[in-house]
Each structure stands twice: as structure tokens, then as C-alpha cells.
C-alpha positions in Angstrom: -19.7 4.6 -0.5 -23.3 3.6 -0.9 -25.6 2.0 1.6 -25.2 -1.5 0.0 -21.6 -1.5 0.8 -20.3 -0.2 -2.5 -17.9 2.8 -2.9 -18.9 5.8 -4.9 -16.6 8.7 -5.6 -17.1 11.9 -3.6 -15.1 15.0 -3.3 -12.7 14.7 -0.4 -9.4 16.5 0.3 -7.6 13.4 1.2 -7.5 9.8 -0.2 -7.5 8.3 3.3 -8.0 9.8 6.8 -7.7 8.1 10.2 -9.4 9.5 13.2 -8.3 8.4 16.7 -7.6 4.9 15.3 -6.6 2.1 17.6 -5.8 -1.5 16.5 -5.9 -4.4 18.8 -4.7 -8.0 18.5 -6.7 -9.7 21.3 -6.1 -7.6 24.4 -2.9 -6.1 23.0 -3.1 -2.6 21.6 -0.7 -2.6 18.7 -1.3 1.1 17.7 -3.1 3.9 19.4 -4.5 7.4 18.7 -3.5 7.4 15.0 -4.6 10.6 13.2 -3.2 10.7 9.7 -4.3 12.3 6.4 -3.0 10.7 3.2 -2.9 13.1 0.3 -4.3 12.1 -3.1 -1.8 11.2 -5.9 1.1 11.5 -3.5 3.5 8.9 -2.1 3.3 8.7 1.6 6.1 6.7 3.5 5.6 5.1 6.9 8.9 4.8 8.7 10.0 3.7 12.2 11.8 0.9 14.0 10.5 -2.7 13.8 7.4 -3.4 15.9 6.2 0.2 15.9 3.0 -0.6 14.0 3.7 0.7 10.5 2.4 -2.4 8.8 -0.6 -2.6 11.1 -1.5 1.0 10.2 -1.0 0.2 6.5 -3.3 -2.9 6.7 -6.0 -0.9 8.5 -6.4 1.1 5.3 -7.9 -1.8 3.4 -9.2 -3.9 6.3 -6.5 -6.6 5.9 -6.1 -6.7 9.7 -9.5 -8.4 9.8 -7.9 -11.5 8.3 -6.3 -12.0 11.7 -9.0 -13.5 13.9 -8.1 -11.6 17.1 -7.7 -8.2 15.4 -10.1 -5.3 15.8 -10.1 -1.7 14.9 -11.5 1.2 16.9 -11.8 4.7 15.6 -12.5 5.6 12.0 -10.8 5.3 8.7 -12.3 7.5 6.0 -12.2 6.9 2.2 -14.2 9.3 0.1 -15.6 10.7 3.3 -17.1 7.3 4.3 -15.8 5.3 7.3 -14.4 2.0 5.9 -15.4 0.2 9.1 -19.1 1.0 9.0 -21.2 -2.1 9.1 -22.7 -1.6 5.6 -19.3 -1.5 3.9 -18.1 -4.6 2.0 -14.5 -5.4 2.9 -14.0 -7.2 -0.5 -15.0 -4.0 -2.3 -12.6 -2.0 0.0 -9.7 -4.3 -1.0 -10.5 -3.9 -4.7 -10.4 -0.2 -4.5 -7.4 -0.1 -2.2 -4.9 -2.6 -3.5 -2.0 -4.2 -1.7 1.6 -5.2 -2.7 3.4 -7.3 -0.1 7.0 -7.5 1.1 7.8 -10.7 -0.6 6.8 -11.1 -4.3 3.9 -13.5 -4.3 2.9 -14.4 -7.9 0.3 -17.0 -8.2 1.5 -20.4 -9.6 -0.1 -19.5 -12.9 0.9 -18.0 -16.2 1.9 -14.3 -16.4 -1.3 -13.7 -18.3 -3.5 -15.5 -15.8 -1.8 -13.7 -12.8 -3.1 -10.4 -14.3 -6.5 -11.8 -15.4 -7.3 -13.5 -12.1 -8.5 -10.4 -10.2 -10.8 -9.1 -12.8 -12.3 -12.6 -13.4 -13.1 -13.1 -9.7 -14.6 -9.6 -9.6 -17.1 -10.6 -12.3 -15.3 -9.5 -15.5 -17.8 -9.1 -18.3 -15.5 -8.2 -21.2 -14.4 -10.1 -24.3 -11.1 -12.1 -24.7 -9.8 -9.1 -26.7 -10.8 -6.8 -23.8 -8.9 -9.0 -21.4 -5.9 -9.1 -23.7 -5.9 -5.3 -23.7 -6.3 -5.1 -19.9 -3.4 -7.5 -19.4 -1.2 -5.5 -21.7 -2.1 -2.2 -20.2 -1.5 -3.4 -16.6 1.9 -4.8 -17.6 2.8 -1.6 -19.4 1.8 0.4 -16.4 4.1 -1.7 -14.2 6.9 -1.3 -16.8 7.1 -5.0 -17.4 5.4 -5.5 -20.8 8.5 -5.3 -23.0 10.2 -7.9 -20.8 7.4 -10.5 -20.8 5.3 -9.8 -23.9 6.6 -12.9 -25.7 6.2 -15.2 -22.8 2.8 -14.5 -21.3 2.0 -18.2 -21.1 5.0 -18.9 -19.0 4.7 -19.1 -15.2 4.9 -15.9 -13.2 7.3 -17.8 -10.9 9.8 -18.1 -13.7 10.5 -14.3 -13.5 13.3 -12.7 -11.4 12.5 -11.3 -8.0 12.2 -7.7 -9.3 10.1 -8.8 -12.2 7.9 -10.8 -9.9 7.3 -7.7 -7.7 6.4 -5.7 -10.8 4.0 -8.5 -11.9 2.4 -8.3 -8.5 2.0 -4.5 -8.9 0.5 -5.1 -12.4 -1.9 -7.7 -10.8 -3.0 -5.0 -8.3 -3.5 -2.4 -11.1 -5.7 -4.8 -13.2 -8.6 -4.4 -10.8 -8.4 -0.7 -11.1 -7.8 0.5 -7.6 -7.5 4.1 -6.5 -4.9 3.6 -3.8 -2.0 1.2 -3.7 -0.5 0.0 -0.4 3.0 -1.3 -0.4 4.5 -3.2 2.6 8.3 -3.0 2.2 8.0 -3.9 -1.5 11.8 -3.7 -2.1 13.2 -5.4 1.0 13.8 -8.7 -0.8 15.2 -7.0 -4.0 18.6 -6.0 -5.2 19.5 -2.3 -5.6 18.8 -2.2 -9.4 15.4 -3.8 -8.9 14.7 -1.5 -6.0 15.5 1.6 -8.2 13.1 0.2 -10.9 10.3 -0.1 -8.3 10.9 3.5 -7.1 10.9 4.8 -10.6 7.6 2.9 -11.2 6.1 4.5 -8.1 6.8 7.9 -9.5 5.0 7.0 -12.7 2.1 5.5 -10.9 1.7 8.6 -8.7 0.3 10.4 -11.7 -2.9 8.3 -11.4 -2.8 6.6 -8.0 -2.3 7.4 -4.3 0.6 5.3 -2.9 1.3 4.5 0.8 4.6 2.6 1.4 6.1 1.0 4.5 9.9 1.1 4.4 12.8 0.5 6.8 15.1 2.2 4.2 15.6 5.8 5.2 17.2 6.6 1.8 14.2 5.1 0.0 11.8 7.2 2.1 13.7 10.4 1.4 14.1 9.6 -2.3 10.7 8.2 -3.2 8.1 9.9 -1.0 6.3 13.2 -0.9 5.2 12.9 2.8 6.6 10.8 5.6 5.0 9.6 8.9 7.4 8.5 11.7 6.1 6.0 14.2 7.6 4.8 17.6 6.5 2.4 20.3 5.5 4.1 23.6 5.9 2.8 27.1 2.9 0.5 26.6 4.5 -1.0 23.6 1.8 0.5 21.4 2.7 2.2 18.1 2.2 5.9 18.0 2.5 8.6 15.4 5.3 10.9 16.4 5.6 13.2 13.4 4.1 13.6 10.0 4.8 16.1 7.2 6.5 16.8 3.9 9.4 14.4 3.5 12.0 17.1 2.8 10.9 19.0 6.0 10.9 15.9 8.1 14.3 14.8 7.0 16.0 18.2 7.1 14.2 20.0 9.9 12.2 17.5 12.1 10.0 19.1 14.7 10.5 16.3 17.3 13.9 15.3 18.7 13.0 11.6 18.5 12.5 11.9 14.7 15.9 13.6 14.4 17.5 10.8 16.5 16.0 8.1 14.4 16.8 9.6 11.0 20.3 10.3 12.1 20.8 6.7 13.3 21.1 7.5 17.0 18.5 4.9 17.9 16.1 2.4 16.3 
């Protein structure tokens, strides 16, 4: 990042790093002492029971928690070796470089084309109409949606099925050329076939992007992620990171008995 709040690429081992991060909502500490390294061009899953802080941690990666008036973050979150919470960092730029896909598909009440074009336009798009046409097509191709919608780009994004709407939202996120994509339970409202398409899409996107996904679905975490972080609430009702490592290791040979109990369904 630069001193004017922009972000410039630097060599760093990880896409994102948290250092002793705490997130508060008013006086309530939602998560505490989070130390997590997110590897580049990998899929990292955040798992754990409801209320353990997974989504709070996810939203801390692009400063979305700040949209809650009472929220504040202590500690550090590094992106390209720069703390995202430094006073000279522009949160709008952070959210452009670290995109977000939400639990429920939320297309804008606009055409499919304008859903994709919206982000670049509000970020000061300078290209021609032909350039925008190409960007829309490439974003829809990247989200494996182009062949299904190429003949109805002027139709409302709300006319699509749930699974298509979620892929449209992913395409919308890709159009502003992020480096990291955050996904907050992106398949929870989808049927199994649509869920599989999203998982297959994640594998394709991993070639170019870093992905962090919150999921309650243990099968999805084991199928679709490279690394998994397991969270629990402690006695203070604050979310804590119990265990983090390669997904296969965490699911087959967890180091903490609480992880084993959760994955095997004995609690949570």
C-alpha cells in the first residue's frame, strides 16, 4: 500500500495475515487473539459452530465490520505486508482489492450486463463501450455463466435461478479485478447441483485468486479447501482459533481433541 491509502503489490509469503486480532461490537469481544496466515492462490475454509466468529473474521479481511457502527478491530491484518487498519489506508480500495460474495445471492435490480458493469463504473472506469463489453464477457466466462446468459444480457439479474444469481455475484466481484475473494457461506441457499457448480468454480478461480470461504458444511470444507481453520467460542463467548492447517491433515489427523469432536459430529 502507498501512503495515500492505495495498495501496491509487494512480495509477501501470504495473501493475508492477522496478528493478535480482536474484534469488538461495542463492549462485546466477538473474537480474540486471532493469528492466521492465508496462503496465496489457495482456498481456505473457516469452520466451526454458529456464533464462533467465522464471519466476523472473514469481514475483518476487507474492513466490512466497519459498516457496523459499534464495531472496532484491535491488532493487525496485513495485506502485501501493510496493515489494512492503518489510518492512511482507504477502506474503499481495500474492498476493491479484496472482494466479497455473500450468503444469499444479492444481484442488483439491474440487467445482467449492468450488474457486472456497475463496479468498474463507480470505480472510475475509463474504457470504451467495447472494452466494457469485453470485461462483462470475461467476468461472466470466469464465473462459468457466459454460455447461459450471453443471449439475455439485457434481462434482469433477478430473473436468474439462485445458483445463477450467485455466479452472477461472483462475476460482479471479479469485474473489479480483486486479488482475494471472500465467500460467506455462498452455497447455503443453493441446491446440491448449484453447490457443486460453485465448488467447481472455486477450483478454477484458485488459479488466479486467493479464496477464503466460511462454511457450515463439513463435506464442502473437506472437498473444496486446501487449508481449514476451526473456530470455537471460549468461556467468555468470544470466538477463538482452535486449529489451523492443511485440510486433509485437519480432517484425518486433527491435533486438538475439540477439532476431532466437532468434525465427527460429537458436538457443535
